[in-house]
C-alpha positions, 0 to 999 in steps of 0.5 A, a space after each residue: 839342067 839336071 833332069 828329075 825322076 819321072 821325065 825319062 822313060 826306061 827305054 831311054 835311061 836303061 840303055 844310057 846306064 849301060 853306055 855310062 857304065 861302059 864309059 866309066 870302065 874305060 875311064 877307070 883304065 885310062 886314068 892315071 892320076 898323080 897322087 900330088 894332084 888329088 887335093 887339087 882335083 878334090 877341091 875343084 870337084 867340090 867347087 863344081 858341086 857347089 856351082 851346080 847346086 846354085 840353081 836359077 829358075 827361069 820363066 817356063 819351068 826351066 832352070 840354069 846353073 854354072 858347072 865348073 866342068 871345063 875347069 876340071 877338064 882343062 886342068 886335068 883331062 877329060 877322062 878325069 873330069 868325066 869321073 869326077 863330075 859323074 861322082 858329083 852328080 851321083 852325090 847330088 842325086 842321092 843326097 840332095 835330090 838334084 837330078 833324079 836317080 833314074 835320070 842319072 845316066 842321062 845327066 852323067 852322059 850330058 854334063 859329065 861326058 859331053 861337058 868334059 870332052 867338048 871343053 877339052 877338045 874345044 880348047 885344043 881346037 882353038 888354042 893355036 888361034 888364041 888361048 884366051 878365046 879357046 878358054 872362053 869357048 871351052 867354058 861355053 861349049 861345056 854348057 851348051 852341048 849338054 843342054 842340047 843333048 838334054 833338050 833332045 832326050 826330053 823332046 823325043 820322050 813323047 815319041 819313045 813312050 806313049 799310051 795306046 791313045 798317043 798321050 805321052 807317058 813321061 815327059 809331055 813336050 816335044 822338041 819344038 818346046 824343049 830345044 828353045 826353052 833349054 838351049 837358048 838360056 844356056 847359050 847365054 849362060 855359056 858366056 858366063 861359064 866361059 868367063 869363069 873357066 877363063 879366070 879359074 884356069 888362067 889363075 890356077 895355071 899361074 899359081 901352080 906352074 909346076 903342076 899344070 902345063 900352060 
């Protein structure tokens, strides 16, 4: 799901960089992490790092991957998860070429921000009904909402940046292509992400009862 370089116009990624920097500044002020939880956060961030590096190509040129974002967001909080996943995405972009440097702000806003907050609040909306369903939903929405955001950003590029003759300067396909080709596979992948989130969060909360509230 990571967007590579050359797909996003400066008219898009520069404002996104400003918004992302502002959100990171807010997160820095809000985060107050217990030093005893740092090893757990580091381990979960490493797991998310590996999960996002395992990319499955699909027909039509798109790819999918698990993320582990919901696990971090639910065991800590969305601001911590946002900072953690933002760092993961930065390392992947700079050292592994997984996601472009210029596209990093969009990848950060979609996966790190929307993924973390949708998982956290999705869980809390449904936990009174069923904690099992809430965990599954948190994993599912943490993949689906970022895919919708990315599909929309890519799909509007031909409108935002085009030559005098109307030909797109960056990403050439519109929303009629990006929405079905990106979102539909992630609707299905989200089911697996939900199962992974449910299993991991349930196990870790049982294993470390003193560290995490059930």
